[in-house]
C-alpha positions in Angstrom: -1.1 18.1 1.1 1.5 15.8 2.7 4.1 14.5 0.2 3.3 10.8 1.0 -0.4 11.5 0.7 0.1 13.2 -2.6 2.2 10.3 -3.9 -0.4 7.7 -2.8 -3.2 9.8 -4.3 -1.4 10.0 -7.6 -0.7 6.2 -7.4 -4.4 5.5 -6.7 -5.6 7.7 -9.6 -3.0 6.2 -12.0 -3.9 2.6 -11.1 -7.6 3.1 -11.3 -7.4 4.8 -14.7 -5.1 2.2 -16.0 -7.1 -0.8 -14.8 -10.3 0.8 -16.3 -8.7 1.5 -19.6 -6.7 -1.7 -20.3 -7.9 -4.2 -17.6 -4.6 -5.0 -15.9 -4.3 -5.7 -12.2 -1.0 -3.9 -11.3 1.4 -1.2 -12.3 5.0 -0.3 -11.5 5.1 2.9 -9.6 7.6 5.1 -7.7 6.9 5.4 -4.0 9.4 7.3 -1.8 12.1 6.9 -4.4 11.5 3.1 -4.8 10.1 1.3 -7.8 7.3 -1.0 -6.6 4.5 -3.0 -8.2 1.2 -2.3 -6.6 -1.9 -4.3 -7.2 -5.1 -2.3 -7.7 -6.7 -4.0 -4.7 -3.9 -2.6 -2.5 -4.6 1.0 -3.3 -7.5 1.3 -0.9 -5.5 -0.5 1.8 -2.6 1.8 1.3 -4.9 4.8 1.7 -6.3 3.3 4.9 -2.8 2.6 6.3 -1.6 6.1 5.7 -4.8 8.1 6.5 -6.2 6.1 9.4 -3.2 4.5 10.9 -0.6 7.2 10.0 1.8 4.6 8.5 4.5 6.4 6.5 4.9 6.1 2.8 8.4 5.0 3.4 7.2 2.1 5.5 4.6 1.1 3.0 7.2 1.2 0.1 9.5 -1.0 2.2 6.7 -3.5 2.7 5.7 -3.5 -0.9 9.3 -4.1 -2.0 9.5 -7.1 0.3 6.2 -8.4 -0.8 7.6 -8.7 -4.3 10.5 -10.9 -3.1 8.5 -12.8 -0.4 4.9 -12.8 -1.5 2.4 -12.5 1.3 -0.4 -10.2 2.5 0.8 -6.7 2.9 -0.5 -6.3 6.5 1.5 -9.4 7.6 4.7 -8.0 6.0 4.2 -4.7 7.7 3.8 -6.6 11.0 6.7 -9.0 10.5 9.1 -6.1 10.0 7.7 -4.1 13.0 6.1 -1.4 10.9 2.7 -1.9 12.6 1.8 -3.0 16.1 -0.4 -6.0 16.8 -3.2 -3.6 17.6 -2.8 -1.9 14.3 -2.7 -5.3 12.6 -6.0 -6.1 14.2 -7.4 -2.7 13.0 -6.2 -3.6 9.4 -7.9 -7.0 9.5 -11.1 -5.4 10.9 -11.1 -2.9 8.0 -10.4 -5.6 5.4 -13.4 -7.6 6.7 -15.6 -4.5 6.6 
C-alpha cells in the first residue's frame, strides 16, 4: 500500500471511530509529518482526491494546514495554490454534488 494511502486510511478509520464514540467533528492528525485538524466530512473527500485524482498526501496536508489559517473549502484552497487544475476542481465539485 502506498505510504500516503496508508496514512489517509488510518486517518479515516481513526476519525470515523472517534466521531462514533464521542460525537466530535474533528481530530488532530499527523499527515506527511504535519499536524493538521481534519473534519470528519473531509475524510471521504481526501480519499477521492488521492485515489481518483492522484493528489499527493503532501499537497493535501499543505492545503489542510492553510485551511486552518485561512478557512475555506478544501477544493478552493487546493486550486488557489495550484495543487489542482481547473479541470480537477470541476471533477471535485461534480463528485461533491453526487
